[in-house]
N, C-alpha and C positions, 0 to 999 in steps of 0.2 A: 316441423309442426308448430302451430301458433302457441305461444306461451311456454315452449320448451325451455328448460333452464340451460344457461350457458355452461360450457365446460371450462374449468379453470385448471391450469397446469402449473406445477411447482416441481423443481428439480434441485437436489442437493445431497449432501452426505448424511446429515441427521445422525451423527454419532453422539453417544451420550445424551439421549433425548432429555430436554430440559424445558423449563417454563417458557423460555424465549422461543423455542421451536413451537410450542403449543400455541402461544399467543399469535405467532406469525401464521400458522396454519389455520387457526380459527378466523383470523381476519381475512385470509385468502378465500376461505370457504363462504364468506358473505357475498362473494361475486357470482357464485354458482356451484355446481357439482365439482368437488375438488379431487384431482388426480395427482398423486405424489409419486415421482419417479426418483429413485435414489441411486447414487453411485455405487458400483460394485466394490468389493474389497480391493481388487486389483487396481481399479481406477483411483481409489483414494490413496493407495500406496504410491502410485506413479505421480500423482499431483502433490502430495504432502510429504512424501518420503517416509511414511509410516503406515502401518495397517490400522484400520479403525479398532477401537476397543471392543465395539459390538459388531458381530458379523452381519453380513448383508441379509441373511435370512431372519435373524432376530430383529434387526432394524425394520425390515419389511413387516414382520409380525406386529410389532408395537405400533407402527404408524397406521397399519390397516385397522387396528383395534380402536383407533380414535373415532368418535362419533362424527367429527367434522369431515372425515376423509371418505370419499366414495370408493377409491381404489388406490393401492400402492403397488408399484412395479419396480423391478431392478433394471437399471439401464443396461442395454446390451453393448453400447459403444464404449469409447475410451476418450481420455483427455477431458478438457474443460467443457467441450460440447459433446457429451457422451449420450445425449438424450434424443438425437435426431430421429432414430427409428421410432421411438415411443411417441414423439411429437407427431410424426406422420400417421401413426396408427390411431392415436386418440383424437387428433384433429381438434384441438381446443380452440375456444374463442378468445381466451385470455391467458397470458403468461405472467405470473407474479414472482418477483424477486424481492429480497430485502436490500437495504442500501449498500451493504458490503458484498452482496452477490450479484450486483448489477454490473454488466460489462457491455461494451459496444457490440461485441460479436453476438450476444444473445438478442440484443435489440434489433440488430440487422436481420437475423433469421426471422424474427417475428414480423418485421416490416415486409420481408420478401414473401411471407406466407399469409399476410393479411390478419395477423393475430394482434390483439390489443396487448400492450406491454405496460405493466404497472410496477412501480418501485415503492415499497413500503418502508417507512422508518422503523428502526428497531425500538419499539415501544413495549414495555412489559405490561402485563395485566396490573390493575390497580393494586398497590400495596406490595408488589413483588419487585425484586431487583432486576436490573438488566442482566441477561445471561447470554454467554456464548460458549461454544465447546472449548475454545482456547482457554477461557477464564476458568472453566471447570477442570481442565487437564492440568493447568499450571497454578491456578489460584494466585496469579502474579500480577502486580501492578507496575512491573518494570517497564520503563518507557520504550518507545521506538524513537527513530530520529529521521529527519528529512535534511538532505543536503540541498540548501537553497541556491548556492552559487559557488563556483571554484572547484567543484568536485574533480578529483584526480590529482590535485596539487599536493595531496598528502602522500603521494607516491614518489620516491626518488627518481624513478625513470621518467617522471614528468617535471618535478621541480628542479631537476638537474639542468633543464633547459631555461627555466625562468622561475624565480621565487614568487610567492604570492599567498593570499589567504583562501581558506574555505569557510563558508558560512553554514552553520548547522542550527537546527532547532530541535529541542527535545519534546517528544510528542506523547501525551497520555494515551494509554491503550483503551480509548473509548469505544472502538469497534474492533472486530476481528480482522486486522490488516492481513493481507495475503502474504504467504511466504514467497521468497524470491521476487520481491516487489520493489526493491530499492529502499525499503524502510529500515534496513539494517537488522532484519529478523534473525540472521545467522549469528551476529554478535549478541543480540538479545538472548538467543537460546543459550549462548555461553554464559551470559550473566545469570540466567536462571539456574544453570548448573552450579555456578559459584554461590549464589546468594538466595536461591529459591524464590520466595514470594515478593521480595522488595529489595531495593537498594539499601545497603547498610548505612549507618551514620558514619560520618568521617569526612575528611578532606576530599572534595570531589575530584581534584586533579590526581591525587594519589590513588583513589579508587579507579579512575580512568586508566591509569598506568597498570594497575593490577589486572583489569579486564583485558587491556591490550596485550599484556604479556601472557595471560592465560590462553587467549585465542591464538597467539603466535609463539608457540614454544620454539626453542632452538631447533633449527633444521627445517622450519616451515618454508615450503617452496614459494607459495604465493601469499605474501604477507597482507593481511587485511589492513586497510588504512586506519590510522589512529582516529580519524574524524568519526568513525563508527562508535568506538568506545566513548570518546569525549561527548559526542552528540547524544548518546543515551544517558550518560551519567550527569553531565552538567546542565542544570535547568536553563530555560530561557533561550535567547538567541546568542550564539557565540561566533566570534571571528578568530579563526586559528591561523596564525601566520607561519608559513613553512619556508625555511631557508633552503639553499641548494643541498641536494642529496640527503635530505632529512626525513626520518620517519615520524618524528615528534615535533610539534610546533614550538617555536622559540618564544612565542607570546600568545596569550589567550585573552581576548577582550569579551566581556559579557554585557548584554543588555537585558535587564529583567524588570524594567519599568512597565507597569500594567498598561499604560496608555499606548505604548508602542506595540506590545505583544497583542493587545486587543485589536489594534489596527491591522496587524499581520493576520490574525485569525479571521478577521472579517473579509479579507481580500484574497485568501488562498482557497481554491476550490479544487478538489481531487476527483477526477473521473477514473473509475476502476478500469483497468485493462486486464487482459488475460495474463496469468503468471508466465514467466519465462520457462522454456523447456529445460529439463535437467541437463541436456547436452549443450546448452547455450554457451558460447565462448566469445565474450566481449573483447578479449585480448587478441583475437585473430584479426588480421587485415588492418593493423594500426598505422597511423600516420602522425606519430608524435614528433613535434618540432617546436622550435622557439616561438614561432608566430602563434601557434595554438595555445601554448602555455602562457604566453604574455597576454593573449586575449582573455583567457580564463581569469588571470589576475586582475586585469582592468575591469572586467565584468563584476567580479566579486567585490572589489572596492567600490564600484559604482552602486551596487545593490546596498551595501552597508550605509553609504551616505544617504541614498534615497529613502531607506527605511527610517533612518533617524529623523529625516525631514518630512516623513509621511507623504512623499511625492510619488503618487501611484504611477504616473506616466514614466518617470525615470526608472522606478523599480521594475516595471514591466519590460522596459527596453533592455536594461542590464541583465534581467532574469533570462530573457530570450537570447541575449548575446552569450551568456554563459553556456546555454544549451547548444548554440551553434558552434562554439569553440570545442565543446565536448565531442560532438559528432564529427567535427573536422578531424580530430585525432583518433576517435574510436567509431568509425562508421557503422560497426556492427550493433551499436546502441539502437539504431533505427532500422527496423525491418519494414517491408512494404505494407504490411497490415497496419502497423502502428502509424506509419506515415499517412495512410488513408484516413485513420481516425483523427489524427492531428488536423488534417485538411478540413474536416467537418467542424472542428471546434476553434481553430486558430483566430477566427474573427470575433470571438465572443469576449475577448478581454484585451488587456494591454500587453500581455506576454505569456509564455508557456514554456514548460520543460517537462522531462520525465523525472519521476522520483528517483533519487539516488544516482550514482555515477554509472551504474551498470545497466540502466535502461529498464523498460518494462514496468509492470506493476500499476502505476498510476500516472495519468497525465495531470500535471498541476497547472492550473490557469490562474493568472493574476487578473482579477476582475472586480470592478466596483459593484456590479450587479449580480444577483443570484444566478446560478447556472443550474438548469434542470437536472435532477438525478445526480448532483455532485455531493461530495462529502466535505464537511468542514472540520478542521482539526482543533484540538485543545492543546495549547502549548503548556508544558509543565513549568510551574512557578516554583520558586524556592519554598514558599508556603502556599498551599492550596486553599481556596475559599472553602 
């Protein structure tokens, strides 16, 4: 019918409904009649490892009560794409996500069905703070971390073949980074258990050792690498040098000059990917050898030098070399779906890799130019502005 309003589709958890949710839904509703489809309690548990605070029926009731919402439904599917049946039933014209809910799989479904796909920035209503469910649940400003290069060299079963560095950057929790995404969320959760809202005052190396020991008590079968604890606790860009058969680096070098960190922030672009499945096993089907470990070391050292010189071409090259060395030794890091997404993006910058040593989560692209629907990070400084 001529003049008929468009149908707008939104899907998410919407646990602990807050002002950030309302601002997002009100903006989405400006495009047409808004249909909100929420994840079931079971789906939320499967994806996040916990049940929502608010049950699916109560979440549906509250969202349906909002004047900007035409209809709210509970998704019948499971997994990250739990809304396909609802999408087919509602047949929307537009699918809206926020920047940390954007994934290539959602975009691909929309392209296949001829649905417009919009990504909104997380912008609060005027005078209100930025809100996320994670911030309300934890009230925590404890950082995440990104492994830039050399990841896996913090494990003795890799550095026993060749010594070398791992480069990490400490990341402010400016968005709700996904769990199981290579951003060291599991170590961060341990830090929240230890210290609650924020990192304590004190020697950052000692605090890193405390966190590493807390996460890996005696008898731990699979020891979490120390780069996770160090990357969370120590601000800036850090180069951690690992000798043979070592769990802890023998030397830590730090860069915290604003001009270099600003340059890094400007050239790293994160594309959200679907979270890893709970049964994902990156340690299966490995090919760990001296050649791979040596290549990791060369790539990490190359990245370190390129960053200091602000040489984007060299940084992109060694960034990509580090990723190739990782997947040579750990082929399970790269599944066919992620490989297909990389194929679409790999020409958009000077280099790319997956966040963290375990794969999944985010595709990180080194690029001089902005990349549509990407996220840019804020590196933690010793003293924040």
